[in-house]
VEXVO-294599 format. One record per residue (C-alpha): x, y, z; residue in one letter. Coordinates in steps of 0.05 Angstrom, whole numbers. Layout:
X, Y, Z, A $
...
//
This chain:
0, 0, 1, X $
25, 68, -19, X $
44, 114, 40, X $
-20, 159, 34, X $
-51, 195, 93, X $
-106, 157, 127, X $
-166, 198, 147, X $
-201, 166, 205, X $
-271, 184, 219, X $
-298, 173, 288, X $
-226, 168, 313, X $
-242, 167, 387, X $
-278, 100, 380, X $
-233, 41, 404, X $
-237, 6, 338, X $
-216, 68, 300, X $
-160, 81, 348, X $
-131, 12, 338, X $
-138, 19, 264, X $
-101, 86, 267, X $
-45, 53, 303, X $
-38, 1, 249, X $
-36, 54, 197, X $
16, 93, 236, X $
57, 30, 248, X $
57, 20, 171, X $
86, 91, 162, X $
24, 127, 140, X $
8, 199, 162, X $
-61, 208, 196, X $
-117, 258, 200, X $
-160, 241, 261, X $
-232, 266, 258, X $
-282, 263, 318, X $
-326, 311, 359, X $
-290, 298, 427, X $
-233, 345, 420, X $
-197, 330, 488, X $
-199, 255, 475, X $
-178, 265, 401, X $
-118, 306, 426, X $
-97, 250, 474, X $
-99, 198, 419, X $
-65, 240, 368, X $
-8, 257, 419, X $
0, 183, 434, X $
7, 163, 362, X $
57, 218, 344, X $
100, 198, 405, X $
96, 123, 389, X $
101, 121, 314, X $
135, 186, 294, X $
86, 202, 239, X $
47, 266, 226, X $
-20, 261, 258, X $
-69, 320, 248, X $
-136, 330, 286, X $
-200, 357, 263, X $
-261, 367, 308, X $
-326, 358, 273, X $
-398, 338, 299, X $
-427, 295, 244, X $
-497, 314, 267, X $
-486, 386, 251, X $
-437, 404, 196, X $
-387, 365, 156, X $
-372, 418, 105, X $
-302, 430, 126, X $
-281, 358, 120, X $
-322, 350, 55, X $
-284, 409, 26, X $
-217, 381, 50, X $
-229, 311, 21, X $
-255, 341, -47, X $
-203, 392, -58, X $
-139, 369, -25, X $
-77, 356, -67, X $
-59, 300, -18, X $
-73, 227, -28, X $
-122, 203, 23, X $
-147, 135, 48, X $
-212, 135, 86, X $
-240, 96, 146, X $
-312, 111, 164, X $
-319, 85, 236, X $
-371, 136, 265, X $
-447, 123, 270, X $
-503, 140, 317, X $
-537, 78, 351, X $
-606, 92, 383, X $
-654, 33, 399, X $
-725, 36, 373, X $
-753, 46, 442, X $
-713, 110, 451, X $
-732, 142, 387, X $
-767, 212, 382, X $
-770, 262, 326, X $
-706, 297, 343, X $
-661, 235, 350, X $
-694, 203, 289, X $
-670, 264, 249, X $
-602, 261, 283, X $
-590, 188, 266, X $
-609, 197, 194, X $
-565, 261, 190, X $
-502, 224, 222, X $
-510, 154, 193, X $
-537, 168, 124, X $
-534, 242, 99, X $
-465, 262, 126, X $
-435, 193, 107, X $
-462, 196, 36, X $
-437, 267, 26, X $
-369, 248, 53, X $
-363, 186, 10, X $
-386, 224, -53, X $
-334, 281, -41, X $
-279, 230, -29, X $
-290, 185, -88, X $
-300, 246, -133, X $
-233, 278, -113, X $
-174, 275, -161, X $
-128, 221, -132, X $
-87, 166, -165, X $
-123, 119, -121, X $
-182, 115, -72, X $
-183, 66, -13, X $
-245, 65, 33, X $
-265, 22, 93, X $
-333, 25, 119, X $
-351, -4, 185, X $
-423, -30, 181, X $
-459, -78, 226, X $
-493, -146, 221, X $
-556, -106, 239, X $
-555, -85, 164, X $
-572, -155, 140, X $
-643, -161, 170, X $
-686, -113, 214, X $
-685, -126, 288, X $
-743, -104, 335, X $
-688, -75, 379, X $
-655, -26, 330, X $
-684, -29, 261, X $
-673, 44, 243, X $
-599, 37, 260, X $
-598, -26, 220, X $
-635, 7, 164, X $
-584, 67, 162, X $
-526, 18, 156, X $
-562, -22, 103, X $
-574, 42, 62, X $
-500, 60, 61, X $
-481, -14, 44, X $
-528, -14, -17, X $
-498, 55, -37, X $
-430, 27, -31, X $
-448, -37, -69, X $
-467, 7, -129, X $
-402, 45, -124, X $
-362, -21, -120, X $
-399, -42, -186, X $
-378, 20, -219, X $
-306, 26, -187, X $
-243, 37, -230, X $
-183, -8, -221, X $
-155, 41, -172, X $
-216, 45, -126, X $
-219, -2, -69, X $
-282, -2, -24, X $
-288, -51, 34, X $
-351, -60, 74, X $
-339, -92, 144, X $
-401, -124, 175, X $
-383, -126, 251, X $
-417, -171, 301, X $
-407, -162, 374, X $
-341, -123, 392, X $
-315, -115, 464, X $
-331, -41, 473, X $
-367, 4, 522, X $
-429, -1, 480, X $
-433, -77, 486, X $
-410, -85, 557, X $
-467, -116, 603, X $
-516, -117, 544, X $
-560, -179, 548, X $
-550, -231, 491, X $
-476, -217, 482, X $
-446, -286, 471, X $
-377, -274, 439, X $
-348, -206, 429, X $
-283, -195, 391, X $
-229, -149, 415, X $
-225, -81, 380, X $
-151, -94, 363, X $
-171, -161, 327, X $
-227, -123, 292, X $
-184, -68, 269, X $
-132, -116, 243, X $
-183, -156, 205, X $
-208, -90, 171, X $
-136, -70, 157, X $
-120, -136, 123, X $
-184, -136, 85, X $
-169, -69, 57, X $
-98, -89, 36, X $
-128, -152, 3, X $
-180, -107, -34, X $
-238, -148, -3, X $
-307, -120, -20, X $
-342, -150, 40, X $
-320, -183, 105, X $
-355, -206, 169, X $
-320, -199, 235, X $
-319, -243, 275, X $
-321, -288, 213, X $
-375, -337, 240, X $
-424, -282, 235, X $
-426, -297, 159, X $
-461, -362, 176, X $
-503, -337, 233, X $
-533, -281, 186, X $
-540, -329, 128, X $
-586, -370, 174, X $
-625, -314, 205, X $
-639, -283, 135, X $
-672, -348, 112, X $
-711, -362, 176, X $
-788, -367, 169, X $
-819, -304, 196, X $
-856, -337, 253, X $
-789, -363, 280, X $
-754, -297, 269, X $
-811, -261, 306, X $
-800, -307, 366, X $
-726, -288, 365, X $
-747, -216, 383, X $
-763, -241, 455, X $
-690, -262, 462, X $
//
């Protein structure tokens, strides 16, 4: 992989931080983007100290205005790679008009605008990794709007993969349970991969130009089964 700058969106998430470390270890410069400026500064300082690469910071709230980032991706003379690791997760029983609008703005509108600007920028090569979820495969009673937002981006990216040039590499990573603050203590969590293992799987998939991966890998078989279940059995699973 050429030594381009990796733009890490949602850089304060633990998976994104581990991915950024892998990129820095490989000699890439970084642009870390998130809304939590103090935490972002800590992560950037640690990376600069450990890996001796350039590590810039950009503070953005994707629910409000991504225009500065969109302009940078679309007009920069630098060669960027892009990891999209941010999203807003709200369970169906917590939805109201305001956070419905926020979820759609963050997970769909800003994401599509950023992808569009990036893939239409004048670069020799485009490399994009999108962190999706197994929730995108089939709607769940618990969080179907979140899953729908992930599915929408997946469908968009699949069309872009179909039209991609030989120098455009788009990887969709469907993630199962990962051991993060969001999953800790949640009912029904049976095996959660470490963030480091997840980041490494995504990194390797991008290097290998994979279009779609599941992590952990066994979720491929779980979701193949769930997507084929008769509805009455699937409905009973909502009680689990």
